[in-house]
PQR file with spaces between the fields and no chain letter, atoms N, CA, C, O and H, PARSE charges and radii, in Angstrom:
ATOM       1  N    MET     1     152.325  116.481   98.661 -0.4000 1.5000
ATOM       2  CA   MET     1     150.957  116.951   98.696 -0.0000 2.0000
ATOM       3  C    MET     1     150.381  116.606  100.059  0.5500 1.7000
ATOM       4  O    MET     1     150.561  115.492  100.549 -0.5500 1.4000
ATOM       5  N    ILE     2     149.709  117.533  100.654 -0.4000 1.5000
ATOM       6  CA   ILE     2     149.100  117.326  101.960 -0.0000 2.0000
ATOM       7  C    ILE     2     147.610  117.607  101.840  0.5500 1.7000
ATOM       8  O    ILE     2     147.196  118.636  101.307 -0.5500 1.4000
ATOM       9  H    ILE     2     149.563  118.438  100.256  0.4000 1.0000
ATOM      10  N    ILE     3     146.823  116.679  102.341 -0.4000 1.5000
ATOM      11  CA   ILE     3     145.379  116.877  102.392 -0.0000 2.0000
ATOM      12  C    ILE     3     144.999  116.967  103.860  0.5500 1.7000
ATOM      13  O    ILE     3     145.391  116.117  104.660 -0.5500 1.4000
ATOM      14  H    ILE     3     147.160  115.843  102.774  0.4000 1.0000
ATOM      15  N    ALA     4     144.245  117.980  104.210 -0.4000 1.5000
ATOM      16  CA   ALA     4     143.855  118.145  105.606 -0.0000 2.0000
ATOM      17  C    ALA     4     142.350  118.323  105.694  0.5500 1.7000
ATOM      18  O    ALA     4     141.733  118.969  104.847 -0.5500 1.4000
ATOM      19  H    ALA     4     143.926  118.670  103.560  0.4000 1.0000
ATOM      20  N    ALA     5     141.778  117.747  106.719 -0.4000 1.5000
ATOM      21  CA   ALA     5     140.351  117.903  106.988 -0.0000 2.0000
ATOM      22  C    ALA     5     140.210  118.304  108.453  0.5500 1.7000
ATOM      23  O    ALA     5     140.905  117.778  109.323 -0.5500 1.4000
ATOM      24  H    ALA     5     142.279  117.222  107.408  0.4000 1.0000
ATOM      25  N    VAL     6     139.317  119.225  108.708 -0.4000 1.5000
ATOM      26  CA   VAL     6     139.121  119.693  110.078 -0.0000 2.0000
ATOM      27  C    VAL     6     137.739  119.270  110.559  0.5500 1.7000
ATOM      28  O    VAL     6     136.726  119.528  109.908 -0.5500 1.4000
ATOM      29  H    VAL     6     138.752  119.652  108.002  0.4000 1.0000
ATOM      30  N    PHE     7     137.726  118.619  111.703 -0.4000 1.5000
ATOM      31  CA   PHE     7     136.492  118.226  112.366 -0.0000 2.0000
ATOM      32  C    PHE     7     136.497  118.891  113.738  0.5500 1.7000
ATOM      33  O    PHE     7     137.559  119.307  114.201 -0.5500 1.4000
ATOM      34  H    PHE     7     138.549  118.409  112.232  0.4000 1.0000
ATOM      35  N    PRO     8     135.370  119.002  114.393 -0.5600 1.5000
ATOM      36  CA   PRO     8     135.339  119.709  115.679  0.2800 2.0000
ATOM      37  C    PRO     8     136.404  119.259  116.681  0.5500 1.7000
ATOM      38  O    PRO     8     137.007  120.101  117.346 -0.5500 1.4000
ATOM      39  N    GLU     9     136.646  117.958  116.801 -0.4000 1.5000
ATOM      40  CA   GLU     9     137.598  117.464  117.796 -0.0000 2.0000
ATOM      41  C    GLU     9     138.891  116.950  117.189  0.5500 1.7000
ATOM      42  O    GLU     9     139.823  116.628  117.926 -0.5500 1.4000
ATOM      43  H    GLU     9     136.155  117.274  116.261  0.4000 1.0000
ATOM      44  N    PHE    10     138.977  116.864  115.861 -0.4000 1.5000
ATOM      45  CA   PHE    10     140.121  116.227  115.235 -0.0000 2.0000
ATOM      46  C    PHE    10     140.701  117.094  114.128  0.5500 1.7000
ATOM      47  O    PHE    10     139.999  117.893  113.507 -0.5500 1.4000
ATOM      48  H    PHE    10     138.220  117.126  115.263  0.4000 1.0000
ATOM      49  N    PHE    11     141.975  116.923  113.897 -0.4000 1.5000
ATOM      50  CA   PHE    11     142.639  117.519  112.747 -0.0000 2.0000
ATOM      51  C    PHE    11     143.382  116.382  112.064  0.5500 1.7000
ATOM      52  O    PHE    11     144.312  115.816  112.639 -0.5500 1.4000
ATOM      53  H    PHE    11     142.546  116.275  114.401  0.4000 1.0000
ATOM      54  N    ILE    12     142.988  116.047  110.860 -0.4000 1.5000
ATOM      55  CA   ILE    12     143.552  114.905  110.146 -0.0000 2.0000
ATOM      56  C    ILE    12     144.421  115.418  109.001  0.5500 1.7000
ATOM      57  O    ILE    12     143.993  116.258  108.208 -0.5500 1.4000
ATOM      58  H    ILE    12     142.233  116.507  110.392  0.4000 1.0000
ATOM      59  N    VAL    13     145.644  114.902  108.927 -0.4000 1.5000
ATOM      60  CA   VAL    13     146.556  115.257  107.847 -0.0000 2.0000
ATOM      61  C    VAL    13     147.013  113.971  107.166  0.5500 1.7000
ATOM      62  O    VAL    13     147.462  113.034  107.826 -0.5500 1.4000
ATOM      63  H    VAL    13     145.991  114.220  109.571  0.4000 1.0000
ATOM      64  N    ILE    14     146.897  113.937  105.860 -0.4000 1.5000
ATOM      65  CA   ILE    14     147.344  112.781  105.087 -0.0000 2.0000
ATOM      66  C    ILE    14     148.376  113.275  104.076  0.5500 1.7000
ATOM      67  O    ILE    14     148.097  114.172  103.281 -0.5500 1.4000
ATOM      68  H    ILE    14     146.533  114.698  105.323  0.4000 1.0000
ATOM      69  N    HIS    15     149.542  112.696  104.111 -0.4000 1.5000
ATOM      70  CA   HIS    15     150.581  113.025  103.142 -0.0000 2.0000
ATOM      71  C    HIS    15     150.448  112.056  101.972  0.5500 1.7000
ATOM      72  O    HIS    15     150.430  110.841  102.171 -0.5500 1.4000
ATOM      73  H    HIS    15     149.769  111.967  104.757  0.4000 1.0000
ATOM      74  N    LEU    16     150.354  112.581  100.763 -0.4000 1.5000
ATOM      75  CA   LEU    16     150.248  111.755   99.562 -0.0000 2.0000
ATOM      76  C    LEU    16     151.427  112.046   98.648  0.5500 1.7000
ATOM      77  O    LEU    16     151.970  113.151   98.640 -0.5500 1.4000
ATOM      78  H    LEU    16     150.369  113.568  100.601  0.4000 1.0000
ATOM      79  N    ILE    17     151.815  111.027   97.872 -0.4000 1.5000
ATOM      80  CA   ILE    17     152.811  111.248   96.833 -0.0000 2.0000
ATOM      81  C    ILE    17     152.108  111.145   95.489  0.5500 1.7000
ATOM      82  O    ILE    17     151.092  110.462   95.357 -0.5500 1.4000
ATOM      83  H    ILE    17     151.374  110.130   97.879  0.4000 1.0000
ATOM      84  N    LEU    18     152.655  111.826   94.502 -0.4000 1.5000
ATOM      85  CA   LEU    18     152.059  111.851   93.169 -0.0000 2.0000
ATOM      86  C    LEU    18     152.916  111.022   92.225  0.5500 1.7000
ATOM      87  O    LEU    18     154.090  111.328   92.015 -0.5500 1.4000
ATOM      88  H    LEU    18     153.480  112.380   94.609  0.4000 1.0000
ATOM      89  N    VAL    19     152.327  109.968   91.652 -0.4000 1.5000
ATOM      90  CA   VAL    19     153.006  109.127   90.669 -0.0000 2.0000
ATOM      91  C    VAL    19     152.205  109.166   89.368  0.5500 1.7000
ATOM      92  O    VAL    19     151.083  109.671   89.333 -0.5500 1.4000
ATOM      93  H    VAL    19     151.373  109.720   91.822  0.4000 1.0000
ATOM      94  N    HIS    20     152.787  108.634   88.316 -0.4000 1.5000
ATOM      95  CA   HIS    20     152.139  108.661   87.013 -0.0000 2.0000
ATOM      96  C    HIS    20     151.962  107.250   86.458  0.5500 1.7000
ATOM      97  O    HIS    20     152.887  106.439   86.481 -0.5500 1.4000
ATOM      98  H    HIS    20     153.699  108.224   88.345  0.4000 1.0000
ATOM      99  N    ALA    21     150.762  106.974   85.961 -0.4000 1.5000
ATOM     100  CA   ALA    21     150.443  105.698   85.326 -0.0000 2.0000
ATOM     101  C    ALA    21     151.101  105.643   83.947  0.5500 1.7000
ATOM     102  O    ALA    21     151.535  106.676   83.439 -0.5500 1.4000
ATOM     103  H    ALA    21     150.010  107.633   85.942  0.4000 1.0000
ATOM     104  N    PRO    22     151.184  104.467   83.333 -0.5600 1.5000
ATOM     105  CA   PRO    22     151.786  104.353   82.006  0.2800 2.0000
ATOM     106  C    PRO    22     151.121  105.235   80.943  0.5500 1.7000
ATOM     107  O    PRO    22     151.773  105.626   79.975 -0.5500 1.4000
ATOM     108  N    ASP    23     149.847  105.547   81.112 -0.4000 1.5000
ATOM     109  CA   ASP    23     149.150  106.402   80.139 -0.0000 2.0000
ATOM     110  C    ASP    23     149.262  107.890   80.489  0.5500 1.7000
ATOM     111  O    ASP    23     148.649  108.728   79.828 -0.5500 1.4000
ATOM     112  H    ASP    23     149.318  105.229   81.899  0.4000 1.0000
ATOM     113  N    GLY    24     150.044  108.222   81.528 -0.4000 1.5000
ATOM     114  CA   GLY    24     150.270  109.614   81.901 -0.0000 2.0000
ATOM     115  C    GLY    24     149.347  110.156   82.978  0.5500 1.7000
ATOM     116  O    GLY    24     149.556  111.269   83.461 -0.5500 1.4000
ATOM     117  H    GLY    24     150.543  107.541   82.064  0.4000 1.0000
ATOM     118  N    ARG    25     148.324  109.392   83.368 -0.4000 1.5000
ATOM     119  CA   ARG    25     147.420  109.860   84.424 -0.0000 2.0000
ATOM     120  C    ARG    25     148.178  110.030   85.732  0.5500 1.7000
ATOM     121  O    ARG    25     149.095  109.270   86.044 -0.5500 1.4000
ATOM     122  H    ARG    25     148.153  108.488   82.976  0.4000 1.0000
ATOM     123  N    GLU    26     147.772  111.051   86.493 -0.4000 1.5000
ATOM     124  CA   GLU    26     148.355  111.266   87.812 -0.0000 2.0000
ATOM     125  C    GLU    26     147.604  110.436   88.843  0.5500 1.7000
ATOM     126  O    GLU    26     146.375  110.373   88.825 -0.5500 1.4000
ATOM     127  H    GLU    26     147.027  111.669   86.239  0.4000 1.0000
ATOM     128  N    ILE    27     148.348  109.802   89.739 -0.4000 1.5000
ATOM     129  CA   ILE    27     147.755  108.979   90.790 -0.0000 2.0000
ATOM     130  C    ILE    27     148.321  109.453   92.121  0.5500 1.7000
ATOM     131  O    ILE    27     149.538  109.492   92.303 -0.5500 1.4000
ATOM     132  H    ILE    27     149.346  109.853   89.753  0.4000 1.0000
ATOM     133  N    GLU    28     147.450  109.810   93.043 -0.4000 1.5000
ATOM     134  CA   GLU    28     147.871  110.195   94.387 -0.0000 2.0000
ATOM     135  C    GLU    28     147.852  108.951   95.265  0.5500 1.7000
ATOM     136  O    GLU    28     146.849  108.241   95.340 -0.5500 1.4000
ATOM     137  H    GLU    28     146.461  109.778   92.895  0.4000 1.0000
ATOM     138  N    VAL    29     148.975  108.701   95.927 -0.4000 1.5000
ATOM     139  CA   VAL    29     149.155  107.480   96.704 -0.0000 2.0000
ATOM     140  C    VAL    29     149.522  107.833   98.136  0.5500 1.7000
ATOM     141  O    VAL    29     150.369  108.692   98.380 -0.5500 1.4000
ATOM     142  H    VAL    29     149.790  109.277   95.866  0.4000 1.0000
ATOM     143  N    ASN    30     148.875  107.160   99.077 -0.4000 1.5000
ATOM     144  CA   ASN    30     149.254  107.282  100.484 -0.0000 2.0000
ATOM     145  C    ASN    30     150.476  106.387  100.692  0.5500 1.7000
ATOM     146  O    ASN    30     150.357  105.166  100.593 -0.5500 1.4000
ATOM     147  H    ASN    30     148.187  106.463   98.879  0.4000 1.0000
ATOM     148  N    PRO    31     151.651  106.966  100.981 -0.5600 1.5000
ATOM     149  CA   PRO    31     152.860  106.149  101.111  0.2800 2.0000
ATOM     150  C    PRO    31     152.774  105.104  102.222  0.5500 1.7000
ATOM     151  O    PRO    31     153.469  104.089  102.170 -0.5500 1.4000
ATOM     152  N    LYS    32     151.941  105.340  103.211 -0.4000 1.5000
ATOM     153  CA   LYS    32     151.797  104.362  104.295 -0.0000 2.0000
ATOM     154  C    LYS    32     151.048  103.108  103.839  0.5500 1.7000
ATOM     155  O    LYS    32     151.044  102.096  104.540 -0.5500 1.4000
ATOM     156  H    LYS    32     151.377  106.164  103.253  0.4000 1.0000
ATOM     157  N    GLU    33     150.417  103.177  102.667 -0.4000 1.5000
ATOM     158  CA   GLU    33     149.676  102.035  102.125 -0.0000 2.0000
ATOM     159  C    GLU    33     150.506  101.205  101.139  0.5500 1.7000
ATOM     160  O    GLU    33     150.014  100.217  100.594 -0.5500 1.4000
ATOM     161  H    GLU    33     150.420  103.999  102.098  0.4000 1.0000
ATOM     162  N    ILE    34     151.758  101.602  100.908 -0.4000 1.5000
ATOM     163  CA   ILE    34     152.639  100.836  100.017 -0.0000 2.0000
ATOM     164  C    ILE    34     153.286   99.724  100.821  0.5500 1.7000
ATOM     165  O    ILE    34     153.951   99.984  101.824 -0.5500 1.4000
ATOM     166  H    ILE    34     152.158  102.404  101.350  0.4000 1.0000
ATOM     167  N    SER    35     153.091   98.480  100.383 -0.4000 1.5000
ATOM     168  CA   SER    35     153.695   97.360  101.114 -0.0000 2.0000
ATOM     169  C    SER    35     155.029   96.937  100.505  0.5500 1.7000
ATOM     170  O    SER    35     155.905   96.466  101.229 -0.5500 1.4000
ATOM     171  H    SER    35     152.550   98.269   99.569  0.4000 1.0000
ATOM     172  N    SER    36     155.206   97.096   99.181 -0.4000 1.5000
ATOM     173  CA   SER    36     156.488   96.785   98.549 -0.0000 2.0000
ATOM     174  C    SER    36     156.578   97.428   97.172  0.5500 1.7000
ATOM     175  O    SER    36     155.577   97.850   96.593 -0.5500 1.4000
ATOM     176  H    SER    36     154.494   97.479   98.592  0.4000 1.0000
ATOM     177  N    LEU    37     157.810   97.489   96.664 -0.4000 1.5000
ATOM     178  CA   LEU    37     158.079   98.020   95.328 -0.0000 2.0000
ATOM     179  C    LEU    37     158.777   96.942   94.515  0.5500 1.7000
ATOM     180  O    LEU    37     159.590   96.182   95.042 -0.5500 1.4000
ATOM     181  H    LEU    37     158.623   97.145   97.135  0.4000 1.0000
ATOM     182  N    ARG    38     158.459   96.882   93.246 -0.4000 1.5000
ATOM     183  CA   ARG    38     159.110   95.916   92.354 -0.0000 2.0000
ATOM     184  C    ARG    38     159.635   96.646   91.132  0.5500 1.7000
ATOM     185  O    ARG    38     158.928   97.462   90.540 -0.5500 1.4000
ATOM     186  H    ARG    38     157.799   97.499   92.819  0.4000 1.0000
ATOM     187  N    ASN    39     160.882   96.353   90.750 -0.4000 1.5000
ATOM     188  CA   ASN    39     161.433   96.904   89.520 -0.0000 2.0000
ATOM     189  C    ASN    39     160.784   96.252   88.313  0.5500 1.7000
ATOM     190  O    ASN    39     160.215   95.166   88.418 -0.5500 1.4000
ATOM     191  H    ASN    39     161.455   95.689   91.230  0.4000 1.0000
ATOM     192  N    ARG    40     160.868   96.901   87.191 -0.4000 1.5000
ATOM     193  CA   ARG    40     160.265   96.425   85.945 -0.0000 2.0000
ATOM     194  C    ARG    40     160.692   94.998   85.607  0.5500 1.7000
ATOM     195  O    ARG    40     159.852   94.183   85.225 -0.5500 1.4000
ATOM     196  H    ARG    40     161.330   97.784   87.106  0.4000 1.0000
ATOM     197  N    GLN    41     161.968   94.683   85.739 -0.4000 1.5000
ATOM     198  CA   GLN    41     162.438   93.358   85.350 -0.0000 2.0000
ATOM     199  C    GLN    41     161.792   92.243   86.172  0.5500 1.7000
ATOM     200  O    GLN    41     161.723   91.099   85.722 -0.5500 1.4000
ATOM     201  H    GLN    41     162.650   95.345   86.049  0.4000 1.0000
ATOM     202  N    ASP    42     161.319   92.576   87.376 -0.4000 1.5000
ATOM     203  CA   ASP    42     160.642   91.577   88.215 -0.0000 2.0000
ATOM     204  C    ASP    42     159.220   91.313   87.741  0.5500 1.7000
ATOM     205  O    ASP    42     158.609   90.326   88.152 -0.5500 1.4000
ATOM     206  H    ASP    42     161.375   93.505   87.741  0.4000 1.0000
ATOM     207  N    ALA    43     158.683   92.173   86.887 -0.4000 1.5000
ATOM     208  CA   ALA    43     157.285   92.061   86.454 -0.0000 2.0000
ATOM     209  C    ALA    43     157.173   92.020   84.929  0.5500 1.7000
ATOM     210  O    ALA    43     156.127   92.367   84.380 -0.5500 1.4000
ATOM     211  H    ALA    43     159.179   92.975   86.553  0.4000 1.0000
ATOM     212  N    ASP    44     158.221   91.605   84.248 -0.4000 1.5000
ATOM     213  CA   ASP    44     158.231   91.606   82.784 -0.0000 2.0000
ATOM     214  C    ASP    44     157.044   90.860   82.195  0.5500 1.7000
ATOM     215  O    ASP    44     156.655   89.796   82.677 -0.5500 1.4000
ATOM     216  H    ASP    44     159.071   91.323   84.694  0.4000 1.0000
ATOM     217  N    GLY    45     156.480   91.437   81.149 -0.4000 1.5000
ATOM     218  CA   GLY    45     155.399   90.795   80.424 -0.0000 2.0000
ATOM     219  C    GLY    45     154.007   91.050   80.967  0.5500 1.7000
ATOM     220  O    GLY    45     153.022   90.737   80.299 -0.5500 1.4000
ATOM     221  H    GLY    45     156.795   92.302   80.758  0.4000 1.0000
ATOM     222  N    HIS    46     153.903   91.604   82.150 -0.4000 1.5000
ATOM     223  CA   HIS    46     152.592   91.799   82.765 -0.0000 2.0000
ATOM     224  C    HIS    46     152.105   93.241   82.716  0.5500 1.7000
ATOM     225  O    HIS    46     150.932   93.517   82.969 -0.5500 1.4000
ATOM     226  H    HIS    46     154.704   91.858   82.692  0.4000 1.0000
ATOM     227  N    PHE    47     153.017   94.166   82.389 -0.4000 1.5000
ATOM     228  CA   PHE    47     152.667   95.578   82.410 -0.0000 2.0000
ATOM     229  C    PHE    47     153.125   96.248   81.117  0.5500 1.7000
ATOM     230  O    PHE    47     153.876   95.661   80.338 -0.5500 1.4000
ATOM     231  H    PHE    47     153.970   93.942   82.183  0.4000 1.0000
ATOM     232  N    ALA    48     152.671   97.474   80.896 -0.4000 1.5000
ATOM     233  CA   ALA    48     153.032   98.243   79.701 -0.0000 2.0000
ATOM     234  C    ALA    48     154.556   98.413   79.628  0.5500 1.7000
ATOM     235  O    ALA    48     155.232   98.404   80.656 -0.5500 1.4000
ATOM     236  H    ALA    48     152.061   97.951   81.528  0.4000 1.0000
ATOM     237  N    PRO    49     155.088   98.567   78.417 -0.5600 1.5000
ATOM     238  CA   PRO    49     156.551   98.656   78.252  0.2800 2.0000
ATOM     239  C    PRO    49     157.209   99.829   78.974  0.5500 1.7000
ATOM     240  O    PRO    49     158.383   99.735   79.331 -0.5500 1.4000
ATOM     241  N    ASN    50     156.489  100.933   79.201 -0.4000 1.5000
ATOM     242  CA   ASN    50     157.112  102.090   79.852 -0.0000 2.0000
ATOM     243  C    ASN    50     157.015  102.063   81.380  0.5500 1.7000
ATOM     244  O    ASN    50     157.401  103.031   82.036 -0.5500 1.4000
ATOM     245  H    ASN    50     155.535  101.009   78.911  0.4000 1.0000
ATOM     246  N    VAL    51     156.511  100.983   81.947 -0.4000 1.5000
ATOM     247  CA   VAL    51     156.435  100.849   83.410 -0.0000 2.0000
ATOM     248  C    VAL    51     157.837  100.611   83.953  0.5500 1.7000
ATOM     249  O    VAL    51     158.565   99.751   83.457 -0.5500 1.4000
ATOM     250  H    VAL    51     156.197  100.197   81.414  0.4000 1.0000
ATOM     251  N    LYS    52     158.213  101.378   84.976 -0.4000 1.5000
ATOM     252  CA   LYS    52     159.533  101.232   85.592 -0.0000 2.0000
ATOM     253  C    LYS    52     159.464  100.668   87.005  0.5500 1.7000
ATOM     254  O    LYS    52     160.422  100.061   87.485 -0.5500 1.4000
ATOM     255  H    LYS    52     157.621  102.076   85.379  0.4000 1.0000
ATOM     256  N    CYS    53     158.315  100.871   87.677 -0.4000 1.5000
ATOM     257  CA   CYS    53     158.172  100.392   89.051 -0.0000 2.0000
ATOM     258  C    CYS    53     156.715   99.995   89.297  0.5500 1.7000
ATOM     259  O    CYS    53     155.789  100.646   88.812 -0.5500 1.4000
ATOM     260  H    CYS    53     157.537  101.364   87.287  0.4000 1.0000
ATOM     261  N    VAL    54     156.534   98.923   90.053 -0.4000 1.5000
ATOM     262  CA   VAL    54     155.193   98.465   90.404 -0.0000 2.0000
ATOM     263  C    VAL    54     155.063   98.534   91.926  0.5500 1.7000
ATOM     264  O    VAL    54     155.850   97.934   92.658 -0.5500 1.4000
ATOM     265  H    VAL    54     157.286   98.394   90.446  0.4000 1.0000
ATOM     266  N    LEU    55     154.051   99.280   92.386 -0.4000 1.5000
ATOM     267  CA   LEU    55     153.788   99.409   93.815 -0.0000 2.0000
ATOM     268  C    LEU    55     152.760   98.362   94.222  0.5500 1.7000
ATOM     269  O    LEU    55     151.686   98.280   93.624 -0.5500 1.4000
ATOM     270  H    LEU    55     153.412   99.768   91.791  0.4000 1.0000
ATOM     271  N    SER    56     153.080   97.568   95.226 -0.4000 1.5000
ATOM     272  CA   SER    56     152.111   96.644   95.821 -0.0000 2.0000
ATOM     273  C    SER    56     151.506   97.363   97.009  0.5500 1.7000
ATOM     274  O    SER    56     152.219   97.832   97.896 -0.5500 1.4000
ATOM     275  H    SER    56     153.951   97.635   95.711  0.4000 1.0000
ATOM     276  N    MET    57     150.180   97.446   97.020 -0.4000 1.5000
ATOM     277  CA   MET    57     149.490   98.189   98.066 -0.0000 2.0000
ATOM     278  C    MET    57     148.980   97.241   99.141  0.5500 1.7000
ATOM     279  O    MET    57     148.839   96.042   98.904 -0.5500 1.4000
ATOM     280  H    MET    57     149.601   97.065   96.299  0.4000 1.0000
ATOM     281  N    THR    58     148.704   97.780  100.322 -0.4000 1.5000
ATOM     282  CA   THR    58     148.235   96.941  101.432 -0.0000 2.0000
ATOM     283  C    THR    58     146.861   96.337  101.170  0.5500 1.7000
ATOM     284  O    THR    58     146.486   95.355  101.812 -0.5500 1.4000
ATOM     285  H    THR    58     148.819   98.755  100.515  0.4000 1.0000
ATOM     286  N    ASN    59     146.096   96.918  100.225 -0.4000 1.5000
ATOM     287  CA   ASN    59     144.773   96.364   99.911 -0.0000 2.0000
ATOM     288  C    ASN    59     144.854   95.257   98.855  0.5500 1.7000
ATOM     289  O    ASN    59     143.824   94.749   98.410 -0.5500 1.4000
ATOM     290  H    ASN    59     146.400   97.715   99.704  0.4000 1.0000
ATOM     291  N    GLY    60     146.079   94.880   98.452 -0.4000 1.5000
ATOM     292  CA   GLY    60     146.264   93.800   97.491 -0.0000 2.0000
ATOM     293  C    GLY    60     146.312   94.250   96.042  0.5500 1.7000
ATOM     294  O    GLY    60     146.522   93.428   95.151 -0.5500 1.4000
ATOM     295  H    GLY    60     146.915   95.293   98.813  0.4000 1.0000
ATOM     296  N    LYS    61     146.124   95.529   95.790 -0.4000 1.5000
ATOM     297  CA   LYS    61     146.162   96.033   94.416 -0.0000 2.0000
ATOM     298  C    LYS    61     147.582   96.434   94.039  0.5500 1.7000
ATOM     299  O    LYS    61     148.442   96.617   94.901 -0.5500 1.4000
ATOM     300  H    LYS    61     145.953   96.197   96.515  0.4000 1.0000
ATOM     301  N    PHE    62     147.811   96.569   92.729 -0.4000 1.5000
ATOM     302  CA   PHE    62     149.101   96.980   92.199 -0.0000 2.0000
ATOM     303  C    PHE    62     148.935   98.291   91.449  0.5500 1.7000
ATOM     304  O    PHE    62     147.912   98.520   90.803 -0.5500 1.4000
ATOM     305  H    PHE    62     147.112   96.421   92.029  0.4000 1.0000
ATOM     306  N    ILE    63     149.950   99.157   91.534 -0.4000 1.5000
ATOM     307  CA   ILE    63     149.961  100.404   90.783 -0.0000 2.0000
ATOM     308  C    ILE    63     151.243  100.413   89.957  0.5500 1.7000
ATOM     309  O    ILE    63     152.344  100.410   90.509 -0.5500 1.4000
ATOM     310  H    ILE    63     150.781   98.972   92.058  0.4000 1.0000
ATOM     311  N    ALA    64     151.096  100.424   88.634 -0.4000 1.5000
ATOM     312  CA   ALA    64     152.242  100.490   87.735 -0.0000 2.0000
ATOM     313  C    ALA    64     152.559  101.962   87.490  0.5500 1.7000
ATOM     314  O    ALA    64     151.665  102.757   87.199 -0.5500 1.4000
ATOM     315  H    ALA    64     150.202  100.427   88.186  0.4000 1.0000
ATOM     316  N    THR    65     153.844  102.320   87.609 -0.4000 1.5000
ATOM     317  CA   THR    65     154.240  103.720   87.455 -0.0000 2.0000
ATOM     318  C    THR    65     155.359  103.859   86.430  0.5500 1.7000
ATOM     319  O    THR    65     156.100  102.915   86.159 -0.5500 1.4000
ATOM     320  H    THR    65     154.570  101.675   87.845  0.4000 1.0000
ATOM     321  N    ILE    66     155.462  105.066   85.866 -0.4000 1.5000
ATOM     322  CA   ILE    66     156.568  105.341   84.953 -0.0000 2.0000
ATOM     323  C    ILE    66     157.778  105.885   85.702  0.5500 1.7000
ATOM     324  O    ILE    66     158.850  106.027   85.115 -0.5500 1.4000
ATOM     325  H    ILE    66     154.860  105.833   86.087  0.4000 1.0000
ATOM     326  N    GLU    67     157.625  106.196   86.998 -0.4000 1.5000
ATOM     327  CA   GLU    67     158.768  106.591   87.833 -0.0000 2.0000
ATOM     328  C    GLU    67     159.533  105.331   88.223  0.5500 1.7000
ATOM     329  O    GLU    67     158.943  104.264   88.397 -0.5500 1.4000
ATOM     330  H    GLU    67     156.754  106.081   87.476  0.4000 1.0000
ATOM     331  N    ASP    68     160.849  105.464   88.359 -0.4000 1.5000
ATOM     332  CA   ASP    68     161.618  104.300   88.807 -0.0000 2.0000
ATOM     333  C    ASP    68     161.475  104.155   90.320  0.5500 1.7000
ATOM     334  O    ASP    68     161.077  105.093   91.011 -0.5500 1.4000
ATOM     335  H    ASP    68     161.328  106.330   88.218  0.4000 1.0000
ATOM     336  N    CYS    69     161.805  102.969   90.822 -0.4000 1.5000
ATOM     337  CA   CYS    69     161.600  102.682   92.243 -0.0000 2.0000
ATOM     338  C    CYS    69     162.449  103.581   93.145  0.5500 1.7000
ATOM     339  O    CYS    69     162.021  103.917   94.250 -0.5500 1.4000
ATOM     340  H    CYS    69     162.128  102.207   90.261  0.4000 1.0000
ATOM     341  N    GLY    70     163.642  103.976   92.694 -0.4000 1.5000
ATOM     342  CA   GLY    70     164.478  104.885   93.479 -0.0000 2.0000
ATOM     343  C    GLY    70     163.793  106.223   93.698  0.5500 1.7000
ATOM     344  O    GLY    70     163.855  106.789   94.789 -0.5500 1.4000
ATOM     345  H    GLY    70     163.990  103.704   91.797  0.4000 1.0000
ATOM     346  N    THR    71     163.139  106.727   92.659 -0.4000 1.5000
ATOM     347  CA   THR    71     162.404  107.995   92.766 -0.0000 2.0000
ATOM     348  C    THR    71     161.243  107.850   93.731  0.5500 1.7000
ATOM     349  O    THR    71     160.987  108.752   94.528 -0.5500 1.4000
ATOM     350  H    THR    71     163.088  106.267   91.772  0.4000 1.0000
ATOM     351  N    ILE    72     160.540  106.732   93.674 -0.4000 1.5000
ATOM     352  CA   ILE    72     159.408  106.482   94.580 -0.0000 2.0000
ATOM     353  C    ILE    72     159.900  106.454   96.025  0.5500 1.7000
ATOM     354  O    ILE    72     159.279  107.046   96.907 -0.5500 1.4000
ATOM     355  H    ILE    72     160.748  105.998   93.026  0.4000 1.0000
ATOM     356  N    VAL    73     161.018  105.765   96.266 -0.4000 1.5000
ATOM     357  CA   VAL    73     161.578  105.698   97.631 -0.0000 2.0000
ATOM     358  C    VAL    73     161.905  107.110   98.122  0.5500 1.7000
ATOM     359  O    VAL    73     161.603  107.443   99.268 -0.5500 1.4000
ATOM     360  H    VAL    73     161.523  105.283   95.550  0.4000 1.0000
ATOM     361  N    GLU    74     162.513  107.942   97.278 -0.4000 1.5000
ATOM     362  CA   GLU    74     162.820  109.325   97.672 -0.0000 2.0000
ATOM     363  C    GLU    74     161.556  110.099   98.016  0.5500 1.7000
ATOM     364  O    GLU    74     161.527  110.831   99.005 -0.5500 1.4000
ATOM     365  H    GLU    74     162.758  107.671   96.347  0.4000 1.0000
ATOM     366  N    MET    75     160.507  109.945   97.206 -0.4000 1.5000
ATOM     367  CA   MET    75     159.244  110.655   97.485 -0.0000 2.0000
ATOM     368  C    MET    75     158.641  110.207   98.813  0.5500 1.7000
ATOM     369  O    MET    75     158.131  111.026   99.577 -0.5500 1.4000
ATOM     370  H    MET    75     160.530  109.351   96.402  0.4000 1.0000
ATOM     371  N    VAL    76     158.701  108.902   99.084 -0.4000 1.5000
ATOM     372  CA   VAL    76     158.155  108.375  100.344 -0.0000 2.0000
ATOM     373  C    VAL    76     158.946  108.937  101.526  0.5500 1.7000
ATOM     374  O    VAL    76     158.362  109.358  102.524 -0.5500 1.4000
ATOM     375  H    VAL    76     159.115  108.236   98.463  0.4000 1.0000
ATOM     376  N    GLU    77     160.273  108.943  101.409 -0.4000 1.5000
ATOM     377  CA   GLU    77     161.109  109.463  102.506 -0.0000 2.0000
ATOM     378  C    GLU    77     160.848  110.941  102.762  0.5500 1.7000
ATOM     379  O    GLU    77     160.831  111.371  103.916 -0.5500 1.4000
ATOM     380  H    GLU    77     160.747  108.601  100.598  0.4000 1.0000
ATOM     381  N    LYS    78     160.643  111.729  101.704 -0.4000 1.5000
ATOM     382  CA   LYS    78     160.373  113.154  101.860 -0.0000 2.0000
ATOM     383  C    LYS    78     158.998  113.410  102.472  0.5500 1.7000
ATOM     384  O    LYS    78     158.786  114.448  103.098 -0.5500 1.4000
ATOM     385  H    LYS    78     160.657  111.379  100.767  0.4000 1.0000
ATOM     386  N    SER    79     158.070  112.483  102.299 -0.4000 1.5000
ATOM     387  CA   SER    79     156.715  112.680  102.807 -0.0000 2.0000
ATOM     388  C    SER    79     156.614  112.378  104.300  0.5500 1.7000
ATOM     389  O    SER    79     155.626  112.742  104.938 -0.5500 1.4000
ATOM     390  H    SER    79     158.242  111.640  101.790  0.4000 1.0000
ATOM     391  N    GLU    80     157.609  111.726  104.855 -0.4000 1.5000
ATOM     392  CA   GLU    80     157.551  111.338  106.278 -0.0000 2.0000
ATOM     393  C    GLU    80     157.841  112.491  107.197  0.5500 1.7000
ATOM     394  O    GLU    80     157.831  112.326  108.417 -0.5500 1.4000
ATOM     395  H    GLU    80     158.411  111.429  104.337  0.4000 1.0000
């Protein structure tokens, strides 16, 4: 997904990836803001049972996803 905004002197393009929360909601994520990925077994007991990957963001927040970390890595690589 690409979001673009045009200003008189600037053209800004932001590449986002689409992930899904445990409840099925779609979340658009800027891949450049992901600081690390954690597999489910690294976060056992803290997230919903269907969470497969937890994204640590540069702002200190976490995003739990139903996509596995391998899929997230592929999406990030394709967005570059």
